[in-house]
Each structure stands twice: as structure tokens, then as C-alpha cells.
KEPASE-109125 format. One line per 3 residues: their letters; for each residue x, y, z of C-alpha. Coordinates in pm, 1 decimal. Example, Ala and Ser with C-alpha at 12.3 -4.5 7.8 and 13.67 -1.06 7.14 Angstrom:
AS) 1230.0/-450.0/780.0 ~ 1367.0/-106.0/714.0 .
This chain:
MKK) 3940.8/-756.8/-964.3 ~ 4115.7/-417.0/-992.3 ~ 4360.0/-548.8/-737.4 .
ILS) 4453.0/-862.3/-965.7 ~ 4449.6/-620.3/-1296.1 ~ 4719.1/-392.4/-1150.9 .
IVL) 4938.0/-746.0/-1052.0 ~ 5235.0/-722.2/-1305.3 ~ 5224.9/-964.3/-1522.5 .
TGL) 5559.9/-1109.4/-1477.1 ~ 5707.7/-1388.6/-1662.2 ~ 5508.5/-1337.5/-1944.3 .
VVF) 5703.7/-1250.9/-2228.3 ~ 5552.8/-1065.4/-2528.6 ~ 5726.1/-958.0/-2843.7 .
SCN) 5600.4/-817.2/-3150.1 ~ 5592.8/-913.0/-3523.7 ~ 5653.1/-589.9/-3669.4 .
LDQ) 5293.8/-636.2/-3821.3 ~ 5090.0/-490.7/-3577.5 ~ 4796.3/-482.0/-3789.4 .
FPY) 4715.8/-877.8/-3771.1 ~ 4636.4/-1055.9/-3472.5 ~ 4944.3/-1227.8/-3469.7 .
SEV) 5110.8/-923.8/-3343.1 ~ 5137.0/-1100.9/-2971.9 ~ 5276.3/-1410.9/-2891.5 .
FEN) 5315.6/-1534.0/-2558.8 ~ 5563.0/-1856.3/-2441.9 ~ 5401.7/-2157.3/-2435.4 .
EYV) 5678.9/-2206.6/-2158.1 ~ 5499.2/-1968.3/-1957.9 ~ 5206.2/-2128.2/-1886.5 .
KDE) 5249.3/-2426.6/-1626.4 ~ 4935.9/-2453.9/-1392.9 ~ 4624.1/-2258.0/-1305.8 .
NSV) 4793.3/-1948.9/-1160.0 ~ 5015.4/-1878.1/-1510.0 ~ 4681.8/-1939.5/-1676.3 .
NTL) 4475.5/-1685.6/-1471.4 ~ 4743.9/-1484.3/-1546.0 ~ 4638.1/-1474.0/-1901.6 .
VMG) 4274.4/-1455.7/-1807.9 ~ 4369.1/-1096.3/-1634.6 ~ 4563.8/-1006.1/-1944.4 .
AYN) 4242.0/-1066.0/-2119.6 ~ 4039.3/-881.3/-1942.2 ~ 4312.7/-576.4/-1927.8 .
ALQ) 4300.7/-536.2/-2317.0 ~ 3936.0/-427.7/-2307.7 ~ 4073.4/-120.4/-2186.8 .
GVL) 4267.2/-28.5/-2499.4 ~ 3922.2/-170.9/-2725.5 ~ 3698.5/86.5/-2505.1 .
YYE) 3975.2/356.0/-2490.6 ~ 3775.4/487.8/-2888.1 ~ 3513.1/283.5/-2897.2 .
WSV) 3298.7/587.1/-2843.3 ~ 3439.0/706.2/-3176.9 ~ 3336.3/469.7/-3357.2 .
TEL) 3030.2/417.4/-3179.7 ~ 2832.2/748.4/-2990.7 ~ 3003.2/980.0/-3245.0 .
RSD) 2846.0/832.0/-3567.9 ~ 2507.5/876.1/-3384.1 ~ 2276.5/1150.8/-3363.5 .
NAR) 2389.8/1136.7/-2936.3 ~ 2710.2/1324.3/-3019.3 ~ 2941.4/1509.8/-3217.4 .
MRA) 3235.3/1693.7/-3238.8 ~ 3282.9/2040.9/-3023.5 ~ 3465.0/2315.5/-3281.1 .
NNS) 3418.1/2279.9/-3673.2 ~ 3629.9/2442.3/-3902.4 ~ 3954.7/2304.6/-3738.3 .
TSQ) 4234.3/2176.9/-3917.6 ~ 4390.9/2036.4/-3618.6 ~ 4469.6/1640.8/-3692.3 .
ETK) 4302.5/1553.6/-3388.9 ~ 3945.2/1731.9/-3460.1 ~ 3981.2/1587.1/-3855.3 .
LVE) 3954.5/1259.0/-3661.2 ~ 3673.6/1375.7/-3474.4 ~ 3536.2/1506.2/-3790.9 .
QLD) 3553.2/1216.8/-4036.6 ~ 3390.0/946.9/-3815.7 ~ 3132.5/1232.6/-3699.1 .
QGN) 3032.9/1279.0/-4018.1 ~ 3068.1/987.7/-4180.8 ~ 3313.6/1066.5/-4424.6 .
VLT) 3553.9/821.4/-4304.3 ~ 3914.7/784.2/-4467.3 ~ 4124.2/443.1/-4464.3 .
ANA) 4404.8/602.3/-4302.8 ~ 4203.2/687.9/-3978.4 ~ 4446.9/657.8/-3692.1 .
WVQ) 4145.6/636.6/-3448.1 ~ 3951.7/297.7/-3686.7 ~ 4344.5/170.8/-3722.4 .
DYW) 4388.0/166.8/-3308.2 ~ 4018.4/-15.3/-3226.9 ~ 4074.2/-303.7/-3495.8 .
EKS) 4418.2/-340.4/-3330.0 ~ 4365.2/-369.6/-3014.0 ~ 4044.3/-520.6/-3056.1 .
YAA) 4274.3/-834.8/-3222.4 ~ 4503.7/-813.9/-2977.0 ~ 4230.7/-866.8/-2696.2 .
IYR) 4107.2/-1157.2/-2938.3 ~ 4437.4/-1337.5/-2936.2 ~ 4454.3/-1268.2/-2548.4 .
AND) 4129.8/-1497.5/-2523.3 ~ 4288.9/-1738.7/-2807.4 ~ 4604.0/-1758.6/-2600.8 .
VLA) 4390.7/-1873.8/-2275.6 ~ 4204.7/-2181.2/-2483.8 ~ 4553.8/-2262.3/-2645.6 .
NID) 4640.1/-2299.5/-2288.2 ~ 4341.8/-2442.1/-2102.3 ~ 4403.5/-2802.6/-2035.0 .
VVE) 4739.3/-2715.7/-1787.3 ~ 4491.6/-2643.9/-1556.5 ~ 4374.2/-2931.3/-1345.1 .
NAQ) 4061.5/-2818.5/-1083.9 ~ 3797.3/-2917.7/-1325.7 ~ 3567.5/-2608.6/-1191.1 .
KKA) 3871.2/-2330.0/-1250.3 ~ 3933.3/-2467.2/-1567.3 ~ 3545.7/-2395.2/-1697.7 .
QFE) 3538.2/-2087.5/-1610.5 ~ 3884.2/-1980.7/-1793.1 ~ 3716.0/-2136.1/-2048.3 .
GEA) 3377.1/-1943.6/-2021.5 ~ 3584.7/-1632.1/-1916.9 ~ 3775.6/-1626.3/-2276.9 .
RFL) 3480.4/-1767.0/-2503.0 ~ 3262.7/-1437.7/-2328.7 ~ 3572.6/-1200.7/-2405.7 .
RAH) 3598.6/-1347.4/-2744.4 ~ 3263.9/-1333.1/-2817.4 ~ 3243.9/-1012.9/-2725.1 .
IYF) 3458.1/-833.1/-2916.8 ~ 3396.5/-1024.8/-3190.5 ~ 3046.9/-942.9/-3170.3 .
NLV) 3116.6/-520.8/-3179.8 ~ 3392.5/-638.3/-3468.4 ~ 3121.4/-792.2/-3662.7 .
RLW) 2868.0/-469.0/-3613.2 ~ 3148.6/-236.3/-3728.4 ~ 3269.2/-380.8/-4027.3 .
GPV) 3094.5/-692.5/-4132.9 ~ 3297.3/-915.8/-4288.7 ~ 3647.0/-977.9/-4067.0 .
FKV) 3924.0/-1184.2/-3982.0 ~ 3854.9/-1507.7/-3757.2 ~ 4143.5/-1634.0/-3534.0 .
TGK) 4055.5/-1877.4/-3332.6 ~ 4477.8/-1997.7/-3235.3 ~ 4840.3/-1860.0/-3335.6 .
IDP) 4866.9/-1829.7/-3627.3 ~ 5217.6/-1767.3/-3838.5 ~ 5341.6/-1442.4/-4025.0 .
EEA) 5331.9/-1583.4/-4381.0 ~ 4968.1/-1713.9/-4304.0 ~ 4838.6/-1449.7/-4194.0 .
RDM) 4962.5/-1243.5/-4466.1 ~ 4765.1/-1480.6/-4684.6 ~ 4422.8/-1433.8/-4479.5 .
QRA) 4064.6/-1310.3/-4583.4 ~ 3817.3/-1196.2/-4442.1 ~ 3517.2/-1444.7/-4312.0 .
PKE) 3159.6/-1407.1/-4398.2 ~ 2983.7/-1247.3/-4090.3 ~ 2739.2/-1579.6/-4086.8 .
DIY) 3111.4/-1726.9/-4004.0 ~ 3185.3/-1485.1/-3731.0 ~ 2818.4/-1499.0/-3603.7 .
ELI) 2851.0/-1857.5/-3593.4 ~ 3162.8/-1849.9/-3398.8 ~ 3009.0/-1585.3/-3135.1 .
ESD) 2702.0/-1806.4/-3115.6 ~ 2891.5/-2092.0/-3086.8 ~ 3079.9/-1937.1/-2746.5 .
LNA) 2812.9/-1829.2/-2575.8 ~ 2639.6/-2091.5/-2619.5 ~ 2889.5/-2350.4/-2483.5 .
IVD) 2928.2/-2147.3/-2190.3 ~ 2533.0/-2157.8/-2127.4 ~ 2481.7/-2537.3/-2190.5 .
GNL) 2832.0/-2631.1/-2041.3 ~ 2729.8/-2411.6/-1749.5 ~ 3082.5/-2285.6/-1744.9 .
LPE) 3096.6/-1952.8/-1578.2 ~ 2976.2/-1911.9/-1214.2 ~ 2643.6/-1725.9/-1146.9 .
TYE) 2837.2/-1435.6/-958.3 ~ 3161.6/-1385.6/-783.8 ~ 3308.1/-1308.3/-432.7 .
AAD) 3415.8/-960.0/-381.3 ~ 3773.9/-984.0/-469.9 ~ 3670.0/-1092.4/-777.0 .
LGR) 3368.8/-895.0/-902.1 ~ 3426.6/-752.7/-1268.4 ~ 3488.0/-1102.3/-1409.0 .
ADM) 3262.7/-1238.6/-1650.4 ~ 2972.6/-1474.4/-1511.2 ~ 2629.2/-1652.5/-1620.1 .
KAA) 2394.1/-1324.3/-1618.7 ~ 2702.5/-1163.6/-1863.5 ~ 2699.2/-1422.6/-2140.6 .
KAL) 2320.0/-1480.2/-2095.5 ~ 2269.5/-1126.8/-2181.8 ~ 2515.6/-1126.0/-2420.4 .
LAK) 2343.4/-1352.8/-2608.6 ~ 2017.9/-1235.0/-2562.4 ~ 2129.2/-929.7/-2746.1 .
YYM) 2287.7/-1146.8/-3014.3 ~ 1973.6/-1283.7/-3043.8 ~ 1779.7/-977.4/-3080.5 .
TVY) 2032.3/-855.0/-3325.7 ~ 2117.3/-1084.0/-3564.3 ~ 1747.5/-1260.7/-3610.8 .
QPG) 1370.8/-1115.9/-3681.9 ~ 1057.9/-1132.2/-3457.6 ~ 885.2/-1373.7/-3583.3 .
EDN) 1210.8/-1620.5/-3581.5 ~ 1271.0/-1905.2/-3354.3 ~ 1610.9/-1779.5/-3271.2 .
YSK) 1453.3/-1433.6/-3193.4 ~ 1234.7/-1571.7/-2942.0 ~ 1532.2/-1782.7/-2722.8 .
AKT) 1580.1/-1403.4/-2642.3 ~ 1272.3/-1451.2/-2388.0 ~ 1420.3/-1722.4/-2188.7 .
LLE) 1765.0/-1544.2/-2155.7 ~ 1663.7/-1244.0/-2036.0 ~ 1400.9/-1357.1/-1810.8 .
DVL) 1675.1/-1585.9/-1596.4 ~ 1913.9/-1262.3/-1578.5 ~ 1632.1/-1056.0/-1495.3 .
NAC) 1532.0/-1304.5/-1203.2 ~ 1890.2/-1354.6/-1121.1 ~ 1912.5/-969.5/-1053.3 .
GNP) 1636.7/-983.9/-823.1 ~ 1347.0/-1028.9/-1018.4 ~ 1281.3/-645.3/-960.0 .
QSG) 920.6/-548.1/-1033.5 ~ 914.1/-139.2/-1024.3 ~ 1226.1/134.7/-1057.0 .
ADL) 1199.3/155.9/-639.9 ~ 1390.9/-210.1/-657.4 ~ 1659.4/-62.6/-898.0 .
VPY) 1953.2/151.0/-798.0 ~ 1953.3/502.6/-799.1 ~ 2035.3/607.5/-1157.7 .
DDV) 2343.9/885.2/-1058.0 ~ 2424.8/550.9/-822.9 ~ 2467.9/324.1/-1112.9 .
FSI) 2813.5/517.4/-1266.8 ~ 2934.8/627.0/-886.9 ~ 3292.5/513.8/-817.7 .
ANE) 3174.3/496.5/-452.1 ~ 2937.3/269.1/-574.6 ~ 3140.5/20.4/-792.4 .
MND) 3004.7/-337.1/-899.9 ~ 2665.0/-211.7/-754.8 ~ 2290.3/-446.2/-854.3 .
EII) 2265.2/-304.1/-1171.7 ~ 2637.6/-364.4/-1319.8 ~ 2620.0/-682.6/-1504.3 .
FAV) 2976.5/-627.1/-1656.4 ~ 3189.6/-368.4/-1698.3 ~ 3522.4/-274.6/-1774.4 .
RYK) 3716.1/-239.1/-1479.1 ~ 3987.9/66.3/-1383.6 ~ 4224.3/147.4/-1156.5 .
AGN) 4326.9/517.9/-1032.0 ~ 4698.7/591.0/-864.0 ~ 4913.0/579.0/-1160.6 .
LGI) 4871.6/191.7/-1170.1 ~ 4873.9/232.5/-1589.1 ~ 4514.6/87.4/-1534.2 .
GSP) 4336.2/437.2/-1481.6 ~ 4013.9/553.2/-1653.3 ~ 4090.7/757.7/-1943.0 .
FTT) 3785.0/959.9/-1964.9 ~ 3793.2/1233.3/-1786.9 ~ 4024.6/1376.1/-1964.6 .
LFG) 3882.5/1258.3/-2306.5 ~ 3556.6/1430.4/-2186.7 ~ 3636.1/1697.3/-1955.0 .
PTN) 3536.0/2029.9/-2093.0 ~ 3806.4/2206.2/-2254.8 ~ 3992.4/2512.9/-2046.1 .
NGG) 3790.7/2478.5/-1737.6 ~ 4048.1/2572.1/-1520.6 ~ 4072.5/2256.8/-1262.9 .
NVC) 3675.4/2354.3/-1212.2 ~ 3569.1/2058.3/-1370.9 ~ 3863.0/1876.1/-1355.2 .
IGS) 4232.4/1901.7/-1389.3 ~ 4489.2/1871.6/-1695.5 ~ 4424.2/1945.9/-2004.6 .
PKH) 4071.0/1794.6/-2107.4 ~ 4025.7/1702.3/-2494.8 ~ 3630.0/1765.9/-2495.2 .
FDF) 3575.3/1482.1/-2711.7 ~ 3240.3/1301.2/-2734.4 ~ 3044.3/1638.5/-2746.7 .
PSD) 2643.7/1586.9/-2651.9 ~ 2445.0/1695.3/-2899.7 ~ 2130.9/1975.6/-2901.6 .
NLV) 1902.1/1696.2/-3056.3 ~ 2011.5/1547.0/-2732.2 ~ 1987.1/1767.2/-2501.1 .
AAF) 1621.4/1813.2/-2699.3 ~ 1508.5/1488.3/-2643.0 ~ 1635.5/1467.6/-2260.1 .
NEN) 1394.5/1807.7/-2207.0 ~ 1089.3/1654.2/-2346.0 ~ 1086.3/1483.2/-2055.8 .
EGD) 1050.1/1788.8/-1741.1 ~ 1259.7/1651.9/-1472.9 ~ 1448.9/1321.8/-1618.1 .
LRK) 1730.1/1251.5/-1326.1 ~ 1908.8/1078.3/-1593.0 ~ 2006.0/1447.6/-1763.9 .
DVV) 2211.5/1548.5/-1533.3 ~ 2414.2/1172.5/-1507.9 ~ 2470.7/1187.7/-1802.9 .
LQE) 2578.3/1561.9/-1917.8 ~ 2602.4/1912.9/-1832.3 ~ 2563.0/2236.7/-1922.8 .
SYV) 2791.5/2473.7/-1688.8 ~ 3031.1/2511.0/-1420.7 ~ 3079.1/2806.5/-1169.7 .
DRV) 3424.1/2935.4/-1145.4 ~ 3538.5/2844.7/-867.7 ~ 3754.3/3226.4/-817.0 .
SGK) 3460.3/3470.3/-1014.5 ~ 3149.1/3262.1/-908.2 ~ 3007.4/3334.4/-1235.6 .
IIE) 2869.1/3043.2/-1432.8 ~ 3009.1/2903.5/-1720.5 ~ 2804.4/2783.4/-1979.6 .
ARW) 3007.0/2445.6/-2110.7 ~ 2836.5/2111.5/-2212.8 ~ 3027.6/1785.4/-2201.2 .
NNK) 2994.0/1422.8/-2152.8 ~ 2949.6/1379.2/-1756.4 ~ 2862.7/1017.2/-1755.6 .
FLQ) 3224.4/902.6/-1697.6 ~ 3384.4/1234.6/-1512.9 ~ 3591.9/1180.6/-1199.7 .
SDM) 3599.3/1587.6/-1097.2 ~ 3868.1/1508.2/-790.5 ~ 4084.5/1306.7/-1031.0 .
ANE) 4472.0/1370.6/-892.4 ~ 4632.2/1288.5/-1260.9 ~ 4583.6/1265.0/-1603.5 .
YDA) 4443.7/976.9/-1789.3 ~ 4388.4/827.5/-1445.4 ~ 3986.9/819.3/-1306.1 .
END) 3858.9/545.8/-1073.1 ~ 3557.4/493.2/-1298.5 ~ 3480.6/155.2/-1455.2 .
WPV) 3270.0/161.3/-1785.9 ~ 2952.5/-82.4/-1732.8 ~ 2943.7/-254.4/-2073.8 .
IRL) 2591.8/-483.9/-2043.7 ~ 2357.2/-334.9/-1695.6 ~ 2018.6/-463.9/-1554.5 .
GDV) 1880.0/-116.6/-1784.6 ~ 1945.1/-213.0/-2078.9 ~ 1822.5/-577.7/-2058.7 .
ILL) 1488.6/-460.6/-1903.6 ~ 1463.8/-244.3/-2196.4 ~ 1564.8/-536.6/-2408.5 .
YAE) 1319.9/-722.0/-2226.4 ~ 1018.8/-492.8/-2288.8 ~ 1091.3/-472.8/-2681.5 .
LVN) 1097.5/-857.9/-2732.8 ~ 743.3/-878.1/-2538.4 ~ 611.0/-559.2/-2761.9 .
ELS) 800.5/-755.9/-3079.0 ~ 657.7/-1087.9/-2945.4 ~ 320.0/-1026.2/-2816.5 .
GPN) 213.4/-635.0/-2891.3 ~ 180.7/-356.7/-2567.9 ~ 22.4/-568.2/-2313.4 .
AEA) 122.0/-530.8/-1977.3 ~ 400.2/-683.4/-1881.3 ~ 607.3/-490.9/-2188.3 .
LKY) 474.9/-182.7/-2014.3 ~ 552.0/-293.8/-1611.4 ~ 905.3/-299.7/-1765.9 .
LNM) 916.3/17.0/-1975.1 ~ 750.2/200.6/-1713.5 ~ 1020.5/85.7/-1480.9 .
IRQ) 1267.7/259.1/-1606.3 ~ 1037.5/574.4/-1633.3 ~ 994.2/545.3/-1276.2 .
RAG) 1385.1/548.3/-1205.3 ~ 1408.0/847.8/-1385.2 ~ 1132.1/1048.2/-1186.9 .
IPE) 913.9/1112.5/-1519.0 ~ 542.7/989.2/-1592.6 ~ 480.8/648.1/-1644.4 .
YDS) 285.8/532.7/-1993.7 ~ -0.2/394.2/-1956.1 ~ -174.5/120.8/-2187.0 .
SQL) -404.0/428.3/-2406.2 ~ -124.6/625.6/-2464.9 ~ 66.0/325.6/-2618.2 .
PSK) -200.2/106.3/-2785.6 ~ -56.4/8.5/-3074.2 ~ 276.2/-243.6/-3124.3 .
YEF) 454.3/51.7/-3360.5 ~ 363.2/345.0/-3082.0 ~ 522.2/126.8/-2811.1 .
RTA) 817.8/57.5/-3039.9 ~ 871.3/388.8/-3029.4 ~ 822.8/452.4/-2698.0 .
VRN) 1099.2/191.1/-2593.2 ~ 1317.1/295.5/-2861.1 ~ 1342.0/663.3/-2701.6 .
ERR) 1428.5/547.6/-2402.6 ~ 1678.2/347.2/-2431.4 ~ 1840.0/630.9/-2594.3 .
LEL) 1805.8/823.6/-2256.8 ~ 1884.9/535.3/-2037.1 ~ 2181.2/436.3/-2196.0 .
AME) 2302.7/781.4/-2353.5 ~ 2685.9/786.3/-2390.7 ~ 2749.5/418.5/-2314.0 .
NQR) 2829.8/319.7/-2713.6 ~ 2511.2/157.1/-2734.6 ~ 2324.6/380.9/-2947.7 .
WFD) 2499.2/285.6/-3262.5 ~ 2455.2/-73.5/-3212.0 ~ 2097.2/-62.2/-3129.3 .
LMR) 2035.9/180.5/-3477.5 ~ 2212.6/-52.8/-3657.0 ~ 1964.5/-363.4/-3477.5 .
WGT) 1665.0/-170.0/-3552.2 ~ 1801.6/-92.7/-3956.7 ~ 1718.4/302.4/-3903.3 .
AVS) 2097.6/435.2/-3846.1 ~ 2093.0/607.2/-4244.9 ~ 1754.5/792.6/-4165.9 .
TVN) 1831.8/919.2/-3857.1 ~ 2184.0/1021.6/-3888.4 ~ 2100.5/1165.4/-4180.8 .
EFL) 1790.1/1387.0/-3999.8 ~ 2032.9/1461.5/-3699.0 ~ 2282.2/1608.0/-3969.4 .
RTE) 2009.1/1783.2/-4088.5 ~ 1887.9/1967.1/-3838.0 ~ 2152.8/2009.7/-3569.8 .
EFY) 2227.7/2376.6/-3609.1 ~ 2645.2/2286.7/-3590.7 ~ 2638.8/2103.3/-3921.8 .
SLY) 2495.2/2437.1/-4125.8 ~ 2760.1/2676.5/-3962.4 ~ 3012.4/2493.6/-4179.0 .
DYT) 3213.0/2614.7/-4450.9 ~ 3085.9/2355.2/-4668.8 ~ 2780.8/2138.2/-4723.1 .
VNP) 2773.3/1814.0/-4472.7 ~ 2668.9/1520.0/-4710.3 ~ 2432.1/1296.3/-4550.4 .
IAE) 2585.1/956.8/-4552.5 ~ 2483.5/673.2/-4732.6 ~ 2413.3/306.2/-4700.3 .
WQV) 2776.6/186.8/-4719.7 ~ 2928.5/434.7/-4439.8 ~ 2759.3/259.5/-4189.1 .
LLP) 3022.9/7.6/-4239.0 ~ 3416.9/97.9/-4088.7 ~ 3665.7/90.9/-4351.1 .
IPT) 3943.2/-193.1/-4380.4 ~ 4201.0/65.6/-4206.7 ~ 4505.5/107.9/-4465.5 .
SVM) 4775.3/-17.8/-4239.2 ~ 4628.0/-395.4/-4303.9 ~ 4552.8/-380.1/-4665.4 .
NIN) 4898.8/-274.8/-4725.3 ~ 4995.5/-578.5/-4577.3 ~ 4796.3/-815.8/-4796.8 .
PGI) 4680.0/-596.0/-5096.2 ~ 4465.9/-910.9/-5200.6 ~ 4184.8/-818.5/-4875.0 .
AQN) 3861.2/-701.3/-5021.6 ~ 3754.9/-365.3/-4870.4 ~ 3408.8/-254.7/-4776.7 .
PGY) 3239.0/-137.1/-5067.2 ~ 3270.5/269.5/-5110.9 ~ 3655.5/326.8/-4963.9 .
């Protein structure tokens, strides 16, 4: 897959409509798409587009939660102000990173739509089904993030001309959810994707990824007691069985090996955005984005940005579990200066850092989007919500704690549905820390505002500002439609409050 992503998309003509804020900013010449190979190239282009989306996803998810914050306060630099807005919930409509995430997301949707528009040239029925399934999965994944971050967004399922796009209005979120559900059910019901791939194609979406995403969709959009919420149980069971039906922490990949560049696409990884170092243009940027500034090459080379700074609150959450093996994987708090031998205090997001990276913005680390630990904890959560804290739910919760090297719960510690719910939510925070999952979980549970406000109130960092950091309101959970989009069509409805 990594080798495939590095192939130059020869013959693919891309041009701009000078309206990059809208989803029609990329147009491919139809004459290029003639056979299975050219459609496969379009599919690879759709996967490649995920790298652009992920570049700033941490800033619209993890940074807005209680897991991360800005590192330095009272700075006047442009980048610091962008971080500050997202960190404190005071996002301006002209925030460049919000705009970039929006534009890259719609570029990815366009590429998925282009695959579907040209699928009929593929004569091999099995390959045709696979390509359709991959495009539908990628489109559903991007739209699932967009609708959770913005609410109503533009629903684009095919090519549109510039004049039509200028008059487009945002579709109700129910319409976007219907599209997501339709795409994922088409994959599952039509058996469009393979169960697994050969080594060369690892990283392409398979049936496990589609079922896991559909299960998370059901658990997000519907509530316990609704039929569609319960549908997630069978889907998650299918994924667990396809992943070897783990029964204990010993059946899982050790936590530090999950993210190792020497163990990519291991049994834990269900779907990941893949990167390849070597100045190919598809290297991971996150060592440079997240590494500690002014580290003198002791942690990583170049001039790292020190973004996505782990909060004191997150450190304290890890410290409550003495000996938690996940903490050092997720974050580091010091390094040794190789010249002086001194220990230098510095905290950084360590999960996606390659210490021996040769070039800036060009690391090897893949980024897991869906992994087994996520599915296990979703299943424990769902079983508790449907049946209470029974032995089955406890087994899956403890499976994750076993791998983390921390004491298991017994049933007497979690006697009620509420106490089990609290425990599994805390476990999801630590298990998936810095993987862009926390914000979406807080929204799914309806606790984003209360959690963030408690964080802003208690994190000492915010008390050191020369002004009062205000609590966020419910309307600030959604991001603003970028100013660049509003300038093209002033008739678009902006999210309330902006």
C-alpha cells in the first residue's frame, strides 16, 4: 500500500476552479479513466487525500478536548493564535486551520466521488465491488467527521458545476447521516469489501473497517433503547471475531508495539492512514508538528512545533494508574541532553514521533483511525448500556487494563451501570489518548461542554494568562463555516454564535 501511494498519478489531470473552498476544486479528465488500473489509481488518490485531512485533524479534535492544550501562553505569533482559538473554544471564522481541514475534507470527498463516477469501466466484478466499497468507506469516514464537527454541511455525491456550487446550501445533518449510513450499509449488505488483503495491499479498507465504522456510527447517532443502537452489537462482534476473538490482554499486541514503525499494520490496526518516509511527499509530518521545540536534536531533528501539548489533566489521569504502560507511549516529560548528560524537562506528544527521522515532516509513522482497542472498549460500553455491568462487559474492559499493566476491576467495584459507564469512559480516554478520538467521544456522550469547562477551570496553565479564559457555551461545540466559504456564497447559513 505504501509503495502504491508513492506512485506518481501519471495521466491524471487536476485543475483548480479558483474556488478551492468548495468541493469542486479538483476535476479529473474523464478521458483518463479507461480501465481497472486507472480506477485503481483514482482509489489510491482518494486514500492519499486522507493525509491532507489528518494534517490538522488534531487541532479540531484533540486540542479542543481536555487531553491537550497549547504549550505557551500570551504569545502574539500567528500560529500560536490559531492554536489558542481552538484550545479555548474561541474560534474565528477566518481560522486558517479550520479552513484547511474543511477544504482537504471536501477534496477527499471529491476523489471518492470520482471513483464512484467511473466505476463502470471496471470489468472484473470482484474488483469493481472492492473499489466501490473503498470509495464509499472513505466518503462515509470523511462525512462522519464533518457532520460531527460542523453539523449541517454540503452534501456532494457527484460533480457539480461552479454556478450550481455557488448557490448550494448546507444539507440538514439528518441527510448527511442518511448518506453515511447508506454508504456503510451498502458495503456490509453487498459484501463489497474483502475480509483482508495480501501484504502489498495492507492499509486498504476491508470489511472489518466498514463494520467498525458503522457500529460507531450507530452508537453516535442513536441512543440505548433504540433499535439501531443495538445493531452495533452484532457488527462489533463480527469485528472482534475477525480480529481473532481475543479473550484477554495476552491476546492483544503489546501497547508500545501497536504504534511501532517496525510493526506497522499489526493485528491491532483495523484502518490507518499510511505514511512513507524517504522524500516521496507522503511522509508523516507529526514528529515535526508534535516534537519538543529547541531539543537540540536529542528528541528529533529540525525545528519541531511542539503542538498538541499533553495537558496536566491527562498526565494526572495516567498517574492515577500507577505503572500504566501506556503513559510513556502517549507522552514524555523529559529527555537527556547527549552533550551535557543533564535531564531536560519537556513534555510532548510521543505517540507518533520517530526519533531517528532523517528529514523534517517526513517520518514513517502510520496513524491508526480504527483499531482493536477502540472496538473492544466500544463493545464493553455497549454491553453495559444494553444489559448492565455483566461478566461479558467486564471481561472486555479488563482486557484493555491487562494489556496496560494495571489492576483489573472486579464486579464489586463497578456494581451499577453508571459506575461501569464512568470506568469505560475513563479507559477510552487513556487507551486512545492523542489519537483524535477524545473530542468525538465527549460529543457522543453529551459531555463536551461540561468536561472542557472543568478543564479550563482547573488546568493551572489558564490561570497564568493576562486575561480571563472564559468557559465555552454549547454553540461552541460546532466549528464555524470558514469565512472563505461564506464569501463565495453569503446566503449560506452560518452556525449560531459565529
